[in-house]
C-alpha positions in Angstrom: -94.5 177.7 105.5 -91.8 180.2 106.2 -91.5 180.9 102.5 -95.2 181.7 102.2 -95.0 184.1 105.2 -91.8 185.7 103.9 -93.4 186.1 100.4 -96.4 188.0 101.9 -94.2 190.2 104.1 -91.8 191.2 101.3 -93.6 191.5 98.0 -96.5 193.8 99.0 -93.9 196.3 100.3 -92.0 196.0 97.0 -95.3 196.6 95.1 -95.8 199.9 97.0 -92.2 200.9 96.1 -92.8 200.1 92.4 -96.1 202.1 92.5 -94.3 205.1 93.9 -91.4 204.9 91.5 -91.5 207.6 88.9 -90.1 205.1 86.3 -93.4 203.2 86.5 -95.5 206.0 85.0 -95.2 207.8 81.7 -95.3 211.3 83.3 -93.5 210.3 86.5 -96.6 210.9 88.6 -97.6 207.8 90.6 -100.9 206.6 89.3 -101.4 209.9 87.3 -100.7 208.5 83.9 -100.4 205.2 81.9 -98.0 202.6 83.4 -94.7 201.9 81.6 -93.2 198.5 80.8 -91.1 198.9 84.0 -94.4 198.8 85.9 -95.8 195.8 84.0 -92.6 193.7 84.3 -92.5 194.3 88.0 -96.2 193.7 88.4 -95.9 190.3 86.7 -92.9 189.5 88.9 -94.8 190.4 92.1 -98.0 188.4 91.1 -95.9 185.4 90.1 -93.9 185.5 93.3 -97.0 185.8 95.4 -98.7 182.9 93.6 -95.6 180.6 94.0 -95.1 181.7 97.6 -98.7 181.0 98.4 -98.6 177.6 96.8 -95.4 176.7 98.7 -97.0 178.0 102.0 -100.2 175.9 101.4 -98.1 172.8 100.7 -96.1 173.4 103.8 -99.2 173.8 105.9 -100.7 170.6 104.4 -97.4 168.7 105.1 -97.2 170.0 108.6 -100.8 169.0 109.4 -100.4 165.6 107.8 -97.3 165.0 109.9 -99.1 166.1 113.1 -101.9 163.6 112.3 -99.4 160.9 112.0 -100.1 160.1 108.3 -97.2 158.3 106.8 -98.6 157.1 103.4 -99.7 160.0 101.2 -101.5 157.5 98.9 -103.3 155.0 101.1 -104.5 152.9 98.1 -100.8 152.0 97.5 -98.5 150.2 99.9 -95.2 151.8 101.0 -93.4 149.2 98.9 -95.3 150.3 95.7 -94.6 154.0 96.5 -90.9 153.2 96.8 -90.9 151.4 93.5 -92.5 154.4 91.8 -89.8 156.9 92.8 
């Protein structure tokens, strides 16, 4: 869960910094011209990081909620012995 929170605290701030960086725009004016490859590479990095961080955060929340409910077997159709043999 902490990774998900950290991701959403850090990457949006980084996105603002990239938007304001003169290297992200052809004429150096933020948002005033076409974006450069610098912008697109960092935009892809930001979007990917937010997606991965969100997925990890969601998995963390699901695991935490499952633990609080006392669920021990993630696949109830299988016994614990069968699960152990699978791994």
